[in-house]
Residue frames as a rotation matrix with the C-alpha (Angstrom) as fourth column:
UNK 1
-0.652 0.007 0.759 9.36
0.730 -0.268 0.629 -15.93
0.208 0.963 0.169 15.83
UNK 2
-0.445 0.504 -0.740 7.66
0.213 -0.743 -0.634 -12.55
-0.870 -0.440 0.223 15.72
UNK 3
-0.458 0.385 0.801 5.02
0.865 -0.015 0.502 -11.57
0.206 0.923 -0.326 13.21
UNK 4
-0.481 0.121 -0.868 4.39
0.398 -0.852 -0.339 -7.86
-0.781 -0.509 0.362 13.05
UNK 5
0.405 0.720 0.564 1.65
0.871 -0.117 -0.477 -6.15
-0.278 0.685 -0.674 11.01
UNK 6
-0.601 -0.685 -0.412 3.08
0.483 -0.722 0.496 -3.34
-0.637 0.099 0.764 8.87
UNK 7
0.673 0.739 0.020 1.34
0.524 -0.458 -0.718 -0.40
-0.521 0.494 -0.696 7.19
UNK 8
-0.514 -0.812 0.279 3.04
0.716 -0.227 0.660 1.09
-0.472 0.538 0.698 4.12
UNK 9
0.656 0.609 -0.447 2.21
0.219 -0.720 -0.659 4.54
-0.723 0.334 -0.605 2.59
UNK 10
0.080 -0.547 0.833 3.52
0.997 0.028 -0.078 5.48
0.019 0.837 0.547 -0.86
UNK 11
0.228 -0.133 -0.965 5.20
0.410 -0.885 0.219 8.90
-0.883 -0.445 -0.148 -0.60
UNK 12
-0.298 -0.298 -0.907 6.14
-0.710 -0.566 0.419 9.20
-0.638 0.769 -0.043 -4.26
UNK 13
0.561 0.575 -0.596 5.12
-0.827 0.401 -0.393 7.39
0.013 0.713 0.701 -7.48
UNK 14
-0.167 -0.562 0.810 6.07
-0.431 0.781 0.452 3.69
-0.887 -0.273 -0.373 -7.46
UNK 15
0.484 0.253 -0.837 6.88
-0.862 -0.027 -0.507 2.30
-0.151 0.967 0.205 -10.90
UNK 16
-0.382 -0.523 0.762 7.47
-0.127 0.846 0.517 -1.22
-0.916 0.100 -0.390 -12.13
UNK 17
-0.342 0.269 -0.900 7.00
-0.940 -0.085 0.332 -2.54
0.013 0.959 0.282 -15.67
UNK 18
-0.746 0.025 0.665 4.77
-0.265 0.905 -0.332 -5.51
-0.611 -0.424 -0.669 -14.92
UNK 19
-0.157 0.838 0.523 1.44
0.523 0.520 -0.676 -5.39
-0.838 0.168 -0.519 -16.67
UNK 20
-0.907 -0.104 0.409 0.81
0.418 -0.349 0.839 -4.62
0.055 0.931 0.360 -20.35
UNK 21
-0.035 0.949 -0.313 -1.93
0.805 -0.159 -0.571 -2.05
-0.592 -0.272 -0.759 -20.59
UNK 22
0.814 0.575 -0.076 -3.23
0.437 -0.694 -0.572 0.42
-0.382 0.433 -0.817 -23.26
UNK 23
0.793 -0.493 0.358 -0.07
0.201 -0.344 -0.917 0.90
0.576 0.799 -0.174 -25.28
UNK 24
0.049 -0.813 0.580 2.30
-0.713 -0.435 -0.550 0.85
0.700 -0.387 -0.601 -22.32
UNK 25
-0.380 -0.258 -0.888 3.01
0.373 0.836 -0.402 -0.75
0.847 -0.484 -0.221 -18.98
UNK 26
0.485 0.541 0.687 1.07
-0.507 -0.466 0.725 -0.53
0.712 -0.700 0.049 -15.66
UNK 27
-0.599 -0.664 0.448 2.62
-0.692 0.147 -0.707 -1.17
0.403 -0.734 -0.547 -12.32
UNK 28
-0.496 0.448 -0.744 1.39
0.398 0.878 0.264 -4.22
0.772 -0.165 -0.614 -10.47
UNK 29
0.370 0.761 0.534 -1.29
-0.207 -0.493 0.845 -3.75
0.906 -0.423 -0.025 -7.79
UNK 30
0.959 -0.099 -0.265 1.02
0.283 0.332 0.900 -5.03
-0.001 -0.938 0.346 -5.01
UNK 31
0.435 -0.892 0.119 4.54
-0.828 -0.449 -0.335 -4.40
0.353 0.048 -0.935 -3.75
UNK 32
0.546 -0.113 -0.830 6.59
-0.080 0.979 -0.186 -7.62
0.834 0.168 0.525 -3.69
UNK 33
0.980 -0.199 0.007 8.16
0.042 0.239 0.970 -9.30
-0.194 -0.951 0.243 -0.68
UNK 34
0.355 -0.908 0.224 11.48
0.931 0.365 0.002 -9.64
-0.083 0.208 0.975 -2.43
UNK 35
0.037 -0.280 0.959 11.59
0.433 -0.861 -0.268 -5.97
0.901 0.425 0.089 -3.33
UNK 36
0.798 0.370 0.475 10.71
-0.240 -0.528 0.815 -5.02
0.552 -0.764 -0.333 0.20
UNK 37
0.863 -0.491 -0.117 13.48
0.358 0.430 0.829 -7.05
-0.357 -0.757 0.547 1.70
UNK 38
0.053 -0.858 0.511 16.16
0.972 -0.074 -0.224 -5.86
0.230 0.509 0.830 -0.71
UNK 39
0.190 0.078 0.979 15.09
0.154 -0.987 0.049 -2.24
0.970 0.142 -0.199 -0.09
UNK 40
0.968 0.180 0.172 15.15
-0.138 -0.185 0.973 -2.66
0.207 -0.966 -0.154 3.69
UNK 41
0.617 -0.786 -0.044 18.64
0.720 0.541 0.435 -4.22
-0.318 -0.300 0.899 3.66
UNK 42
-0.092 -0.617 0.782 20.03
0.795 -0.518 -0.315 -1.47
0.599 0.592 0.538 1.49
UNK 43
0.466 0.334 0.819 18.46
-0.136 -0.888 0.439 1.20
0.874 -0.317 -0.368 3.68
UNK 44
0.988 -0.129 0.088 20.05
-0.059 0.215 0.975 -0.52
-0.145 -0.968 0.205 6.79
UNK 45
0.397 -0.896 -0.199 23.42
-0.918 -0.393 -0.061 -0.54
-0.024 0.206 -0.978 5.03
UNK 46
0.276 -0.267 0.923 23.73
-0.318 0.881 0.350 -4.36
-0.907 -0.391 0.158 4.85
UNK 47
0.488 -0.027 0.873 23.97
0.717 0.583 -0.383 -4.65
-0.499 0.812 0.303 1.04
UNK 48
-0.673 -0.666 -0.323 26.26
0.255 -0.618 0.743 -2.93
-0.694 0.418 0.586 -1.46
UNK 49
0.428 0.853 0.298 24.37
0.677 -0.084 -0.731 -0.83
-0.598 0.515 -0.614 -3.88
UNK 50
0.733 0.624 -0.270 24.56
-0.677 0.636 -0.370 -1.26
-0.059 0.454 0.889 -6.77
UNK 51
0.136 -0.679 0.722 26.34
-0.162 0.703 0.692 -4.48
-0.977 -0.211 -0.014 -7.65
UNK 52
0.289 0.044 -0.956 27.70
-0.871 -0.402 -0.281 -4.04
-0.397 0.915 -0.078 -11.17
UNK 53
-0.709 -0.598 -0.374 29.11
-0.701 0.656 0.279 -7.55
0.078 0.460 -0.885 -11.51
UNK 54
-0.712 0.531 0.460 25.81
0.174 0.768 -0.616 -9.32
-0.681 -0.359 -0.639 -10.61
UNK 55
-0.882 0.354 -0.310 23.71
-0.418 -0.287 0.862 -9.79
0.216 0.890 0.401 -13.74
UNK 56
0.007 0.943 -0.332 20.99
-0.249 0.323 0.913 -11.93
0.968 0.076 0.237 -12.10
UNK 57
0.128 0.092 0.988 19.79
-0.967 -0.210 0.145 -12.40
0.221 -0.973 0.062 -8.53
UNK 58
-0.510 -0.251 -0.823 20.82
-0.074 0.966 -0.248 -15.59
0.857 -0.065 -0.511 -6.67
UNK 59
0.500 0.754 0.425 18.96
-0.384 -0.247 0.890 -14.51
0.776 -0.609 0.166 -3.46
UNK 60
0.131 -0.518 -0.845 21.74
0.725 0.631 -0.274 -15.99
0.676 -0.577 0.459 -1.32
UNK 61
-0.805 -0.462 0.373 22.27
0.147 -0.764 -0.629 -12.57
0.575 -0.451 0.682 0.20
UNK 62
-0.026 0.891 0.454 18.58
-0.670 -0.352 0.653 -12.46
0.742 -0.287 0.606 1.27
UNK 63
0.626 0.371 -0.686 18.84
0.089 0.840 0.535 -15.75
0.775 -0.396 0.493 3.11
UNK 64
-0.439 -0.853 -0.282 21.66
0.495 0.032 -0.868 -14.42
0.749 -0.521 0.409 5.33
UNK 65
-0.880 0.146 0.453 19.15
-0.385 -0.777 -0.498 -12.23
0.279 -0.613 0.739 7.19
UNK 66
-0.863 0.436 -0.254 16.50
0.495 0.828 -0.263 -13.64
0.095 -0.353 -0.931 9.44
UNK 67
-0.343 0.854 -0.392 13.43
-0.006 -0.419 -0.908 -11.77
-0.939 -0.309 0.149 8.42
UNK 68
-0.835 0.190 0.516 10.90
0.548 0.204 0.811 -11.75
0.049 0.960 -0.274 5.61
UNK 69
-0.613 0.751 -0.247 7.89
-0.617 -0.650 -0.443 -9.74
-0.493 -0.119 0.862 4.52
UNK 70
-0.115 0.648 0.753 4.67
0.714 0.581 -0.391 -11.05
-0.691 0.492 -0.530 3.09
UNK 71
-0.574 -0.051 0.817 3.53
0.749 -0.435 0.500 -9.35
0.330 0.899 0.288 -0.14
UNK 72
-0.790 0.261 -0.555 2.24
0.107 -0.832 -0.544 -5.76
-0.604 -0.489 0.629 0.48
UNK 73
-0.570 0.675 0.469 -1.35
0.785 0.277 0.554 -5.52
0.244 0.684 -0.688 -0.62
UNK 74
-0.596 0.380 0.707 -3.96
-0.078 -0.904 0.421 -2.81
0.799 0.196 0.568 -0.93
UNK 75
-0.805 0.366 0.467 -6.32
-0.572 -0.271 -0.775 -1.80
-0.157 -0.890 0.427 1.83
UNK 76
0.184 0.957 -0.225 -9.30
-0.983 0.182 -0.033 -3.35
0.009 0.227 0.974 0.05
UNK 77
0.207 -0.158 -0.966 -7.58
-0.365 0.903 -0.226 -6.63
0.908 0.399 0.129 -0.56
UNK 78
-0.791 -0.606 -0.081 -6.26
-0.109 0.269 -0.957 -6.81
0.602 -0.749 -0.279 3.03
UNK 79
-0.899 0.413 0.148 -9.43
-0.221 -0.135 -0.966 -5.87
-0.379 -0.901 0.212 4.90
UNK 80
-0.561 0.690 0.457 -12.14
0.809 0.575 0.126 -6.51
-0.176 0.440 -0.880 2.30
UNK 81
0.707 0.703 0.073 -13.10
0.706 -0.698 -0.119 -2.85
-0.033 0.136 -0.990 2.26
UNK 82
0.266 -0.620 -0.738 -11.36
0.153 -0.729 0.667 0.45
-0.952 -0.290 -0.099 1.66
UNK 83
0.523 -0.113 -0.845 -9.35
-0.726 -0.578 -0.372 1.65
-0.447 0.808 -0.384 -1.27
UNK 84
0.838 -0.358 0.411 -7.90
0.504 0.795 -0.336 -0.55
-0.206 0.489 0.847 -4.02
UNK 85
-0.254 -0.962 -0.095 -4.53
0.714 -0.253 0.653 0.27
-0.653 0.098 0.751 -5.52
UNK 86
0.796 0.557 -0.236 -4.87
0.300 -0.703 -0.645 3.69
-0.525 0.443 -0.727 -7.10
UNK 87
-0.023 -0.833 0.553 -2.78
0.952 0.151 0.267 4.72
-0.305 0.533 0.789 -10.10
UNK 88
-0.311 -0.190 -0.931 -1.64
-0.065 -0.973 0.220 7.98
-0.948 0.129 0.290 -11.64
UNK 89
0.780 0.513 -0.358 -2.58
-0.359 -0.101 -0.928 8.95
-0.513 0.852 0.105 -15.17
UNK 90
0.673 -0.531 0.514 -0.60
0.727 0.602 -0.330 7.44
-0.134 0.596 0.792 -18.00
UNK 91
0.528 -0.581 -0.620 2.76
-0.226 -0.799 0.556 9.19
-0.819 -0.154 -0.554 -18.22
UNK 92
0.977 -0.209 -0.042 4.60
0.000 0.199 -0.980 9.52
0.213 0.958 0.194 -21.53
UNK 93
0.398 -0.911 0.106 8.21
-0.243 0.006 0.970 8.33
-0.884 -0.412 -0.220 -21.45
UNK 94
0.559 -0.345 -0.754 10.80
-0.808 -0.024 -0.588 8.04
0.184 0.938 -0.292 -24.21
UNK 95
0.982 -0.116 0.150 12.18
0.068 0.953 0.296 4.50
-0.178 -0.280 0.943 -24.37
UNK 96
0.441 -0.871 0.216 15.52
0.566 0.084 -0.820 5.78
0.696 0.484 0.531 -25.68
UNK 97
0.445 -0.195 -0.874 15.84
0.805 -0.341 0.486 8.12
-0.393 -0.920 0.005 -22.63
UNK 98
-0.569 -0.602 0.560 16.53
0.800 -0.563 0.208 10.97
0.191 0.566 0.802 -25.04
UNK 99
-0.475 0.352 -0.807 15.25
0.233 -0.833 -0.501 14.51
-0.849 -0.426 0.314 -25.21
UNK 100
0.222 0.621 0.752 12.46
0.959 0.000 -0.283 15.66
-0.176 0.784 -0.595 -27.57
UNK 101
-0.480 -0.560 -0.675 14.24
0.395 -0.825 0.404 18.68
-0.783 -0.073 0.617 -29.05
UNK 102
-0.644 0.283 -0.711 12.01
-0.603 -0.759 0.244 21.11
-0.471 0.586 0.659 -31.09
UNK 103
0.335 0.929 0.156 9.48
-0.686 0.354 -0.636 18.35
-0.646 0.106 0.756 -31.61
UNK 104
0.377 -0.245 -0.893 11.82
-0.823 0.353 -0.444 16.31
0.424 0.903 -0.069 -33.72
UNK 105
0.974 -0.068 0.214 13.08
-0.078 0.791 0.607 13.86
-0.211 -0.608 0.766 -30.98
UNK 106
0.438 -0.889 0.136 16.66
0.776 0.297 -0.557 14.77
0.455 0.349 0.819 -32.05
UNK 107
0.859 -0.274 -0.432 18.96
0.107 -0.730 0.675 16.68
-0.500 -0.627 -0.598 -29.74
UNK 108
0.811 -0.508 -0.291 21.84
-0.511 -0.372 -0.775 18.20
0.286 0.777 -0.561 -31.74
UNK 109
-0.130 -0.954 0.272 24.55
-0.982 0.085 -0.170 16.71
0.139 -0.289 -0.947 -29.53
UNK 110
-0.444 -0.043 0.895 23.06
-0.473 0.860 -0.194 13.36
-0.761 -0.509 -0.402 -28.42
UNK 111
-0.431 0.391 -0.813 20.75
-0.866 0.073 0.495 12.72
0.253 0.918 0.307 -31.44
UNK 112
-0.822 0.224 0.524 18.58
-0.125 0.827 -0.549 10.32
-0.556 -0.516 -0.652 -29.50
UNK 113
0.070 0.921 0.384 15.97
0.266 0.353 -0.897 8.56
-0.962 0.164 -0.220 -31.55
UNK 114
-0.880 -0.456 0.130 15.67
0.207 -0.124 0.971 8.50
-0.427 0.881 0.203 -35.35
UNK 115
-0.616 0.724 0.312 11.94
0.398 -0.056 0.916 8.56
0.680 0.688 -0.254 -36.09
UNK 116
-0.738 0.323 0.593 9.53
-0.570 -0.769 -0.290 11.03
0.363 -0.552 0.751 -34.45
UNK 117
0.019 0.871 0.492 7.05
-0.998 -0.015 0.066 9.53
0.065 -0.492 0.868 -31.88
UNK 118
0.446 0.266 -0.854 7.74
-0.456 0.889 0.038 5.90
0.770 0.373 0.518 -32.60
UNK 119
-0.347 -0.611 -0.712 9.86
0.366 0.610 -0.702 5.33
0.863 -0.504 0.012 -29.52
UNK 120
-0.645 0.258 0.719 7.40
-0.701 -0.574 -0.423 6.71
0.303 -0.777 0.552 -26.99
UNK 121
-0.344 0.613 -0.711 5.22
0.346 0.787 0.511 4.67
0.873 -0.070 -0.483 -24.68
UNK 122
0.255 0.515 0.819 3.03
-0.590 -0.588 0.554 5.04
0.766 -0.624 0.154 -21.59
UNK 123
-0.610 -0.321 -0.724 3.74
0.368 0.695 -0.618 3.94
0.702 -0.643 -0.306 -18.05
UNK 124
0.265 0.830 0.492 1.37
-0.268 -0.427 0.864 4.07
0.926 -0.360 0.109 -15.13
UNK 125
-0.739 -0.655 -0.156 2.86
-0.016 0.250 -0.968 4.27
0.673 -0.713 -0.195 -11.61
UNK 126
0.021 0.632 -0.774 1.16
0.927 0.278 0.252 3.71
0.375 -0.723 -0.580 -8.27
UNK 127
0.329 0.268 0.905 -0.11
0.184 -0.959 0.218 6.99
0.926 0.095 -0.364 -6.95
UNK 128
-0.850 -0.526 0.024 1.39
0.081 -0.176 -0.981 8.65
0.520 -0.832 0.192 -3.79
UNK 129
-0.466 0.696 0.546 -1.00
-0.882 -0.418 -0.219 8.32
0.076 -0.583 0.809 -0.87
UNK 130
0.272 0.460 -0.845 -1.75
-0.390 0.856 0.341 4.62
0.880 0.237 0.412 -1.39
UNK 131
-0.012 -0.299 0.954 -1.75
-0.970 0.237 0.062 2.38
-0.244 -0.924 -0.293 1.72
UNK 132
0.176 -0.058 -0.983 -0.50
-0.429 0.894 -0.130 -1.16
0.886 0.444 0.132 1.62
UNK 133
0.473 0.067 0.879 -0.44
-0.865 0.223 0.448 -3.84
-0.166 -0.972 0.164 4.37
UNK 134
0.244 -0.423 -0.872 1.89
-0.258 0.839 -0.479 -6.75
0.935 0.342 0.096 4.97
UNK 135
0.995 -0.049 0.085 3.41
-0.066 0.304 0.951 -8.84
-0.072 -0.952 0.299 7.81
UNK 136
0.120 -0.993 0.007 7.04
-0.821 -0.103 -0.561 -8.77
0.558 0.061 -0.828 8.93
UNK 137
0.968 0.074 -0.241 8.15
0.049 0.884 0.466 -12.30
0.248 -0.462 0.851 9.96
UNK 138
0.206 -0.942 0.265 11.36
-0.646 -0.334 -0.687 -12.22
0.735 -0.029 -0.677 12.00
UNK 139
0.204 -0.249 -0.947 13.35
0.497 0.860 -0.119 -14.64
0.843 -0.446 0.299 14.22
UNK 140
-0.338 -0.275 -0.900 14.14
0.908 -0.346 -0.236 -11.73
-0.246 -0.897 0.367 16.62
UNK 141
0.575 0.553 -0.603 13.17
0.491 -0.823 -0.286 -8.11
-0.654 -0.131 -0.745 17.04
UNK 142
-0.382 -0.683 0.623 14.14
0.922 -0.240 0.304 -5.85
-0.058 0.690 0.721 14.17
UNK 143
0.006 0.313 -0.950 14.00
0.239 -0.922 -0.303 -2.10
-0.971 -0.226 -0.080 13.91
UNK 144
0.215 0.111 0.970 12.80
0.965 0.131 -0.228 -1.24
-0.153 0.985 -0.079 10.43
UNK 145
-0.885 -0.461 -0.070 13.87
0.435 -0.870 0.232 1.99
-0.168 0.175 0.970 8.71
UNK 146
-0.277 0.825 -0.492 11.20
0.025 -0.506 -0.862 4.64
-0.961 -0.251 0.119 8.50
UNK 147
0.602 0.410 -0.685 11.48
-0.623 -0.295 -0.724 4.94
-0.499 0.863 0.077 4.73
UNK 148
-0.227 -0.653 0.722 12.75
0.272 0.670 0.691 2.66
-0.935 0.353 0.026 1.92
UNK 149
-0.162 0.067 -0.985 13.10
-0.823 -0.560 0.098 2.94
-0.545 0.826 0.146 -1.82
UNK 150
-0.215 0.099 0.972 11.62
0.304 0.952 -0.030 0.53
-0.928 0.289 -0.235 -4.36
UNK 151
0.777 0.628 -0.030 10.73
0.127 -0.204 -0.971 0.34
-0.616 0.751 -0.239 -8.02
UNK 152
0.497 -0.572 0.652 12.61
0.828 0.087 -0.554 1.09
0.260 0.815 0.517 -11.27
UNK 153
-0.039 -0.648 0.761 15.52
0.187 -0.753 -0.631 3.36
0.982 0.118 0.150 -10.46
UNK 154
-0.383 -0.048 -0.923 14.55
0.906 0.178 -0.385 3.08
0.183 -0.983 -0.025 -6.75
UNK 155
-0.831 0.050 0.554 12.57
0.018 -0.993 0.117 6.23
0.556 0.107 0.824 -7.13
UNK 156
0.225 0.974 -0.032 9.48
-0.021 0.038 0.999 5.07
0.974 -0.224 0.029 -5.20
UNK 157
-0.763 -0.505 0.403 9.62
-0.344 -0.211 -0.915 6.12
0.547 -0.837 -0.012 -1.54
UNK 158
0.185 0.824 -0.535 7.63
0.248 0.488 0.837 4.07
0.951 -0.287 -0.114 1.04
UNK 159
-0.360 -0.173 0.917 6.91
-0.804 -0.440 -0.399 4.95
0.473 -0.881 0.019 4.66
UNK 160
-0.178 0.212 -0.961 6.78
0.186 0.966 0.178 1.93
0.966 -0.147 -0.211 6.99
UNK 161
-0.438 0.164 0.884 4.91
-0.861 -0.359 -0.360 1.97
0.258 -0.919 0.298 10.29
UNK 162
-0.981 0.190 -0.031 3.46
0.186 0.898 -0.398 -0.73
-0.048 -0.397 -0.917 12.60
UNK 163
-0.338 0.939 0.058 -0.23
-0.221 -0.139 0.965 -1.37
0.915 0.313 0.255 12.03
UNK 164
-0.912 -0.160 0.377 -1.63
-0.382 0.004 -0.924 -1.02
0.147 -0.987 -0.064 15.55
UNK 165
-0.291 0.895 0.339 -5.35
-0.554 0.132 -0.822 -1.85
-0.780 -0.427 0.457 15.02
UNK 166
0.563 0.731 -0.386 -7.30
-0.731 0.221 -0.645 -4.39
-0.386 0.646 0.659 12.99
UNK 167
-0.197 -0.547 0.814 -6.40
-0.002 0.830 0.557 -7.86
-0.980 0.108 -0.165 11.78
UNK 168
0.394 0.312 -0.864 -6.00
-0.850 -0.235 -0.472 -8.40
-0.350 0.921 0.173 8.05
UNK 169
0.816 -0.098 0.569 -5.40
0.234 0.957 -0.172 -11.31
-0.528 0.273 0.804 5.71
UNK 170
0.050 -0.901 -0.432 -1.93
-0.599 -0.373 0.709 -11.67
-0.799 0.223 -0.558 4.11
UNK 171
0.971 0.155 -0.182 -0.70
-0.234 0.460 -0.857 -12.89
-0.049 0.874 0.483 0.77
UNK 172
0.285 -0.888 0.360 2.42
-0.124 0.338 0.933 -14.99
-0.950 -0.311 -0.014 0.32
UNK 173
0.329 -0.312 -0.891 4.78
-0.944 -0.144 -0.298 -15.42
-0.036 0.939 -0.342 -2.62
UNK 174
0.933 0.101 0.346 4.98
-0.118 0.993 0.028 -19.08
-0.340 -0.067 0.938 -3.56
UNK 175
0.643 -0.766 0.003 8.22
0.118 0.094 -0.989 -18.44
0.757 0.636 0.151 -5.46
UNK 176
0.033 -0.634 0.773 9.85
-0.804 -0.476 -0.356 -17.16
0.594 -0.609 -0.526 -2.28
UNK 177
0.474 0.253 0.844 8.64
-0.791 0.544 0.281 -20.08
-0.388 -0.800 0.458 -0.17
UNK 178
0.938 0.041 0.344 9.63
0.072 0.948 -0.309 -22.81
-0.338 0.314 0.887 -2.63
UNK 179
0.719 -0.620 0.314 12.64
0.464 0.093 -0.881 -21.42
0.517 0.779 0.355 -4.51
UNK 180
0.110 -0.718 0.688 14.41
-0.415 -0.662 -0.624 -19.09
0.903 -0.216 -0.371 -2.02
UNK 181
0.043 0.006 0.999 13.48
-0.999 -0.002 0.043 -20.54
0.002 -1.000 0.006 1.37
UNK 182
-0.576 -0.233 -0.784 13.18
-0.454 0.888 0.069 -24.12
0.680 0.395 -0.617 0.10
UNK 183
-0.604 0.452 0.657 10.22
-0.696 0.103 -0.711 -24.63
-0.389 -0.886 0.252 2.37
UNK 184
-0.925 0.344 -0.164 8.12
0.239 0.859 0.453 -27.83
0.297 0.379 -0.876 2.16
UNK 185
-0.674 0.676 0.297 4.60
-0.707 -0.707 0.007 -26.54
0.215 -0.205 0.955 2.12
UNK 186
-0.841 0.481 0.248 2.55
0.364 0.842 -0.397 -29.78
-0.400 -0.243 -0.884 1.93
UNK 187
-0.334 0.834 0.440 -1.19
0.767 -0.031 0.641 -29.28
0.548 0.551 -0.629 1.29
UNK 188
-0.727 0.229 -0.647 -2.38
0.300 -0.741 -0.600 -25.78
-0.617 -0.631 0.470 2.14
UNK 189
0.081 0.855 0.513 -5.68
0.994 -0.032 -0.104 -24.28
-0.072 0.518 -0.852 1.08
UNK 190
-0.723 -0.245 -0.646 -5.86
0.246 -0.965 0.091 -20.85
-0.646 -0.093 0.758 -0.42
UNK 191
0.257 0.946 0.197 -8.64
0.720 -0.051 -0.692 -18.83
-0.645 0.319 -0.694 -2.06
UNK 192
0.841 -0.013 -0.541 -6.60
-0.263 -0.884 -0.387 -16.24
-0.473 0.467 -0.747 -3.95
UNK 193
0.119 -0.866 0.486 -3.96
0.723 0.411 0.555 -16.64
-0.680 0.285 0.676 -6.72
UNK 194
0.942 0.074 -0.329 -2.19
-0.172 -0.732 -0.659 -14.19
-0.290 0.677 -0.677 -9.07
UNK 195
0.188 -0.899 0.394 0.78
0.646 0.416 0.640 -14.84
-0.740 0.134 0.659 -11.32
UNK 196
0.885 0.118 -0.450 2.41
-0.181 -0.805 -0.566 -11.95
-0.429 0.582 -0.691 -13.25
UNK 197
0.362 -0.844 -0.396 6.09
-0.755 -0.016 -0.655 -12.80
0.546 0.536 -0.644 -13.62
UNK 198
0.131 -0.400 -0.907 8.38
0.057 0.916 -0.396 -15.65
0.990 0.001 0.143 -12.65
UNK 199
-0.779 -0.610 -0.148 9.39
0.194 -0.011 -0.981 -14.29
0.597 -0.792 0.127 -9.25
UNK 200
-0.798 0.528 0.289 5.87
-0.555 -0.459 -0.694 -13.53
-0.233 -0.714 0.660 -8.09
UNK 201
-0.467 0.712 -0.525 3.27
0.085 0.627 0.775 -16.28
0.880 0.317 -0.353 -7.77
UNK 202
-0.727 0.136 0.673 0.89
-0.628 -0.528 -0.571 -15.00
0.278 -0.838 0.469 -5.17
UNK 203
-0.348 0.676 -0.650 -1.35
0.380 0.735 0.562 -17.09
0.857 -0.052 -0.512 -2.94
UNK 204
-0.940 0.084 0.331 -3.71
-0.324 -0.531 -0.783 -16.14
0.110 -0.843 0.526 -0.19
UNK 205
0.222 -0.119 0.968 -5.71
-0.461 -0.888 -0.004 -15.19
0.859 -0.445 -0.252 1.90
UNK 206
-0.023 -0.359 -0.933 -3.95
0.550 0.775 -0.312 -16.16
0.835 -0.520 0.180 5.11
UNK 207
0.931 0.336 0.141 -4.52
0.061 -0.526 0.848 -15.10
0.359 -0.781 -0.511 8.69
UNK 208
0.281 -0.853 0.440 -1.61
-0.890 -0.403 -0.212 -14.01
0.358 -0.332 -0.873 10.90
UNK 209
0.280 -0.116 0.953 -1.81
-0.647 0.710 0.277 -17.38
-0.709 -0.695 0.124 12.71
UNK 210
0.894 0.072 0.443 -1.70
0.238 0.762 -0.603 -19.37
-0.380 0.644 0.664 9.42
UNK 211
0.711 -0.701 0.061 1.33
-0.352 -0.429 -0.832 -17.33
0.609 0.570 -0.551 8.20
UNK 212
0.153 -0.640 0.753 3.09
-0.980 -0.002 0.198 -18.36
-0.125 -0.768 -0.628 11.41
UNK 213
0.550 0.177 0.816 2.34
-0.207 0.976 -0.072 -22.03
-0.809 -0.130 0.573 10.67
UNK 214
0.975 -0.135 0.178 3.65
0.207 0.237 -0.949 -21.76
0.086 0.962 0.259 7.18
UNK 215
0.446 -0.859 0.252 6.91
-0.483 -0.468 -0.740 -20.05
0.754 0.208 -0.623 8.26
UNK 216
0.815 -0.050 0.578 7.40
-0.538 0.306 0.785 -22.39
-0.216 -0.951 0.222 11.17
UNK 217
0.781 -0.580 0.232 9.87
0.611 0.786 -0.093 -24.64
-0.129 0.214 0.968 9.30
UNK 218
0.323 -0.702 0.634 11.97
0.313 -0.553 -0.772 -21.63
0.893 0.448 0.041 8.26
UNK 219
0.608 -0.012 0.794 11.88
-0.618 -0.635 0.464 -20.41
0.499 -0.773 -0.393 11.91
UNK 220
0.821 -0.203 0.533 13.23
-0.328 0.597 0.732 -23.64
-0.467 -0.776 0.424 13.21
UNK 221
0.817 -0.542 0.197 15.88
0.510 0.519 -0.686 -24.06
0.270 0.661 0.700 10.56
UNK 222
0.433 -0.750 -0.501 19.55
0.307 -0.400 0.864 -23.26
-0.848 -0.527 0.057 11.33
UNK 223
0.962 -0.045 0.268 20.73
0.235 -0.354 -0.905 -20.87
0.135 0.934 -0.330 8.64
């Protein structure tokens, strides 16, 4: 098993609708392990995109490939110093995806929206230029793509490189370990937790060596 530290830079705004904030939705402060794996597989050409007949994920397609990421976290959370996750200003979006025509929110042909201003809300993406850190756990050597796309509409572009200097603590997704990999964790100690939605229950902080111990059962399993 190889455990490779990865540095991620956001090249464009990354937007998810995770955290309710100030009349709208703010993107989470991390980039999920499930999202990273789906994005990597699509960039490598292993998954069809999109899948119009698949209404909810089963994650069976993820288990066919022998690598996983830890959750990508900010520089400050990884190293204890540096920048936290930085966001852009609130951006106004129309939930109907229509066009505000002459201030009336009614386009003559599409006629999107019926009442002015009431179907607008704010969203706050992660700013370009953020740096995130995670570990790549793989059963054999894997060549990652230089860039991948994540977020709503896959508009967020990430640049992936190997982190050459400095050890950092990692955060794992308990949902991935228990529900996707079916790993028996036993008693493990952790000092960090965060739970936003069903698919992301975060626990940490784990050294590179401890991550290897936790993934040891998965590494020895015949898939």
